N, C-alpha and C positions, 0 to 999 in steps of 0.2 A: 645204357640201352644200345648205343652204337656198337660197342664191342660185342654184344650179344648178336645183333644182326650180322655183323661181319663173321663171327665164328660159325653161326649156323649156316649162313650162305656159303661159306667156304666148304663146310662139310657136305652140304647138299650138292654143290656144283662140282666138287673135285674128289669126293670120297669114294673109295671102294670101286665096285664094278661100274658105277656111274661114270667115272673118269674115262674108262675105256670106251664106253658108249659115246661119250662126247668127243673123244679123239676121232672116232669114226664119223661123227656128225661134222666135225670141223673139216675133215678131208672131203666129205660130200659137198659141203658148202663151198669150199675152195674150188673144187672141180666144176660144180654147176655154174658158178658165177664166172669162172675163168673161161669155160667153153662158150659162154654167151657174151663175153666182154665186148667184142666188136659191135654186137647188136645194141647193147646198152649204151655204148659210147656214141653210136650213131643217133639214137633217140635223144640223148642229151644234147648233141650238137644241133639237131633239128630245133629243139626247143630254145637253145641259145640263139639261133638265127631268127626264130619267130619273135622273140623279145616282146611278149605281150604283157601289158600291165594289168593290174588288179581288176578282176571281174570281166576282163576282155580276153581271157586266155582260151579262146575257142579252139584253136589248132593245137595248143599245148595240151589241153585237157583231152582232146580226142586222141592224140598220139599215145598218151599214157593209158587211156581206157582201151584202145585197140590192142596194146600189148597184153593187158590183163585178160581181156576177153579171149584172145588167142591162146592164152595159157589155161583157160578153163574156169575163170572166175565169173561169178554172177555179178553184174554191174548195174547199179541203180544210179541214174544220172539226174542232175537238176535238183538235188536235195536241199532242204532248208531255204527254198525260194531263190537259189543261186544257180543260174543255168550252167556254169562251168564246174560246179561241184559234183562229186560222185562218191559212192561207197562200193567197193568191190570185195566180195566175200567168197571164201572157200572153206569147206569142212563142216563138221557138226559138233555141237556140244561145247563143253568147257575144257580148258580155259579159253576165253576169247581174247586174243592178242591183237591189238590195233597197231598199225604203222601209219604215220602221218606222211603225206606227200604234198609239197608246195611246188608252185611252178610260175609265179608271177615275176615279172621284171620290174625294174625301176625306171621312171622317166628321167630324161636328161643326161644319161651316161652311156650313150651309144659309143661302141668301141670295137675295132677289129681285133683279131687275135695276133697282134704284133706288140713288141715291147716298147713302143713309142706311142704318144698320143695320136690317134688316128680314128676319128669317128667314122662309122659306116656311112657312106654317102646316102643321104636321105633318111638315115636312121634317127630315131628320137629316144629310144629306150635301150637298156642293156641289162644283162643279168649280173649286176654289181653285187648281189648278195648270194649268188650261186644257186638259185632255186631251180634252175634247169637240171642241175646235178642232184639237188635234194629230191625232187620228184622222181627222177629216173632211178637213183640209187635205192629209194624206198620201194619202188616197183620191183626192182631186181631182187631185193630182200624178200618181199612178199611172194614172188613167184618161186624162189628157192625154197622157202618154208612150205609152200604148197606141194612142191615136189617131194620134200621130205615126209610130209604127212601122208602123201599117197604111197610112197615106197615102204614106209614103216607100218602103216595102218593105225598110227596113233590117233586118238580122239582129240579133237580141238578145232577151233575156228580161227583162221587168219583173216584179218579184215584190213584192207587198205583204204584210207580216207584221202580222197583228192580234195585238198583244201585251198581254194583260191584266195587271192588278195590278202596275203599276210602283211604286206607292206602298207600299213595304215588302213586296211579295209576290214580287218578282224573277221575274215571268213570263217575261221574255226568257231568263233563265239556264236555265230548264228547256228552252226551245226550242233554245238553244245546245247544251246537254248532249245533246239528242236528235239532234243532227247536222243540224239544219234550215238551218244557215248554212255548211255545209261546202263547198258549190260556188258560193258567192256571190263575185263579183269585187270589188264595192264596195257600201257600204251608206250610205244617206242618211236623215237624220232631222232633226227640228226641235223647238223648244219654244216655248210661249207665254212672253212676257216683257213688260217695259215699255220695251224698246229694240230697235233693228234692228242685228244684228251677225252676221257669219259668220267671226269670227276663230278660229284654231285654239285649242282649249282642252282642259283635262283636268279630272277630278273626283277625289274621294277614293274609295278602296275602302271597303267597308262590310260589316259582319256584324252580325246581330242574333239574339237568343234570348230566350225567356221562361224565367226561372228560377223554379221552383215548389218552395216549401218546405212540408214536411208536419210538423206537430207533434201535440200532444195537447190536446184541448179539456178545459176544466175551469172551475169557477166562479172568476172572477178575484179575488173577495174571500174566499169561504168555503174554497176549497181550491186556492190558486194553486200550491202545491208539487206538485200532481198534474199540472199542465199544463206543456206545452212550446210556447212561442209561435212559430208559423210567421212571424208578423210580426217578431218579434225577429230571426229568421234573415235576413229581407229587410233590416231596418234595419242589422244588423251587416255584411251584404254591402255595402250602400250606403256605409257609413262607410269600409270598407277600400278600395273602389274610389275614393272621393273622395280618400283619401290617395295613391292611385296617381298622381293627376293631376300631382303635383310631379315625378314620376320617369319620365314618358313624353315623347317628343318633342313640341315645341310644336305641330306640325302635327296631332297627334292630337285627335280629338273623341270624347267619351264622354257619352252622355245616356241618361236612363231615366225611366220612369214606373212607379209602383206600381199595377198593374191590379186586384189583390185584396189587401185588407188586414184582412179580418175583417168581421164583421157587427154586433157589439155590444160596447161597451167592457167589459161585465161577463162576457164569455166569452173565455177565452184562445183566440186564433185557431188553428184546426186547420190552416188552409190560407192561404197568401199567395203572391202572384206579383209579380215585377218584370220589366219588359220593357226590355232593354238594347240600345243601338246603340253600336258602336265604329267609328270612321272613321279612316283613315290613308292616306298617299299611294299605297300599293301593297298587293297581297295579301301580299307577303313582310313588309311592315311590320305588317299586321294580325295575323298569326298569333301572334307572341310576346306581343303585348299581350292578345290574346284568351285565350291560355293563362293569363295572370296573372288575368284576370277570373274564369275558371273556378276557379282556385285560391282566389280570394277567396270564391266561393260555397261551396266545400267547407269552407274554414276557418270561415265563418260558421255552417254547419250543425253542425260539430263543437263550436264554442263555445257554441251554444244548444241542443245536444242535440236537434236536429231533423234531418230528412232532406231533401236537395235533389236535384232532377233538372232537366234543362233541355232545351229543344227549340229547335234552330236554326230560325229563321223565314225568314231570307233572307241572301243574301251577294252582293255585287257587286264586280267588278273596277273599277279606275279606267279612265276613257276614255283611249285612246291617240290623241293628236292627229295629224292628217295635214295638213301645210302645203300639199302639192300640191292635195289636194281642197278644202281651205279656200279657196285662192286662186280656184279655179273657182267655188265657191259665192259668194264675195264678189262676183265679177264679175257673176254672175247676179242677186244681190240689188241691186247698183247699177243694173243694167239697168232695174229697175222702180221704184226709188226708195223713199221713205218713205211715211208715212201722213198723209193730210190729213183733218182733222175738219171736218164741216159745223157749222152754227150750233148745232143741238141737241146734237151730240156735244161741242162745246166747252163748252156750259153744263153738261152732265153731268160732264165732266172737271173743271171748276172746282169744282163742288159736291163731287165726290169728294175732291179734293185738300184741301178744308177739313176732312176727317175724319181726315187723317193725324196721327200724333203726331210733332211736329217738322217741320222743313223738308224737303220731298222732295229726294232727292239729284239728281234730274234735273227741271228745270222743264218746264212745258207748252211744247210746240213741239219738243222733242227727238225726238218720234215722227216728225217729218218727215225726219230725217237718218239716215244710215248710219254706223256706227262706222268710222273710217278704218282702212285696211288696215295691219296689222303682222304680222310673222312671230313676234313674241313670244308665247309660250304663255300663254293666259289660265287662271288657276288658280281653280277653284271649291271652296268648302268643302262643297258638297253631294255627292250620290252618285246614280248612276243605273244601272239594269241594262243600259243601252246599253253600259256599260263592257265587259261580257263579249262582246258582239257585236263590239266594236272590236278584241278580241284574236283574233277569227276572220277578219276581213277589214278592209281599209282603210275607215274610217268618217268621215263628215263631217256636221256639223250646222249649224243656224243658229237665231237667235232673231228674232222679229218683235214689234212693239209691239201686242200684243193687249190690253194693259192700259194704263191711264193712266200716264204717266211718274211714277216714284216709288212705284208700287204694289209691295208686297211679295208674293211668292208665298205661298200657303197662307193668304191673308187673305180676309175677306168682300169687301173691295174688288175683289180679283181675280175672285171669283165674279160680282159685279155687272157689271163691265165686260165680262167674258167672255160674258155673256148678251145683249149689245147689238151694234149695228152696229160699234162700236169693235173688238170681238173678231173679228167677221167680216172686217173690212178687213185686220187683221193676218194672219188665217188665209189669206186669198186671196193676199196678198203672199208668204207662205211657200210656198204651193202653186205659184205661178208660178216662184219661185226654185228650188225642188227639181226641178220638171219640166224647166226649162231646163238645170240642172246635169246631170241624167240624160241628156238629149239630147246634150250636149257629150261625155259619156263614150262614147256609142254612135258618134258621128261621128269621134272621134279616139281610137283604142286606145292611142296613146302616153301619154295622160293616165293611163289605167288602169295601164299598165306602170310609169310613174313613181311613182304612188301606192303600188303594191305593193312597189316597191323601197324606198321610204321606210319603209313599214310594217314590212318585214322588218328594216331597219336599226334602227328604234326598238325592236324586239323582240330585238335582239342578233344579227340575221342568221340566225335560225332559227325554226322553228315549235316552240312549247313543248308539253309534255304538259299539257293543260288539266285542272286540278283545281278545280272550282267551290267557292267558299267555303261554299256551303250543303250540300256533301257529296252523298250519294246519297239524301237524303230525297225523298219524293213532294211534289208541289206542295201547299202548305197551303191547300186550297180553302176552309177555314172560318176563316181567320185574322181575318177581319173580323166574324165572327158572335159 
């Protein structure tokens, strides 16, 4: 089946007169984004400086919406019960191509744009996952596609989804649950990285919750028998979950932090909280493991004579790979090539590499290259709320080298590089690749049809009854407060 998808996609994308049209399209995309590069870099830099965490991205969301409105998009804001979410649309009819845009920062990784550890004075958060670039690059791609639709008179709709709180807030899941992706034919996204790649890939499904234990306060020395330690409940739960690790599939990931553990050693803690993530290859794999974690919480409460309750914070499906779309995205990425550093960027990169612990897995210079094509599915141990979107429509993504090769995501080094021209160059490469991919879908509906056929086969040949892992809860708008 894969070889059929590859062959037909290649014929559709590169054959005959179509190839000449796409050469013109690639030049138009390159020119449009190149002429507006300074503006897009300025938008990304503004959002980098805002560094707003999930569901609090008021200025970041407004900055992106303003650019889309100025370009002629119709923008609906505050969708799915999330004040910082939005959907921007242009055009008419099918196909409907969606582009995802993220813009939330991460707490605890404030950093200036220098190659040494230097938190921003007074700063608390930073774009350690490059979402300032993600959102801006996606907006640049959407505006470019809009210009192409206008200039050519082609039929179709381009839709930019402003999706808050990807980092543990599952903003896209609420938008999926609200039906905002029900009429989309294909979806495009990208992510900041230390490499250039458009290979088909998947992620782990993920569910999280905050487990809150309630005990009885008392003097820990004078009257310990009157107290019941909520922290004991947390620690007992942690011990039991740690023993679970021997008996779950090796692909499972379980991690936690104690967010509240008491205030003073001589006071028996009346309240304690632990925040758990569980990851597994699919939603069906998650559910029984999660039930076991809940049993551990209840058992811990019984054993410590405390009371426990929990709040599901987020839940994501795994990303469904689509070889058909990935091949088209790979060809688009190859059209524009890799990243070239100038002398100052090279010096910055060399200084940053010196701060890594251990030898970087990819040496400097790899940012110039594109990962060679393979139909083998790339498997990530991370998770993303893009997963739920991919269960609603065929979805494709790519990575570009917005970070110095060897940089780890969620690090201060990622924040530093993302605030420089290194980050902007990778962002503009992603924007060009996404825009050209979308244009190819408008020009050849056979690609969309093949992608949808593959998507249905991956899902078992049918549409499923979608049940989000986060249930029917409202968006946790205060989860970062």
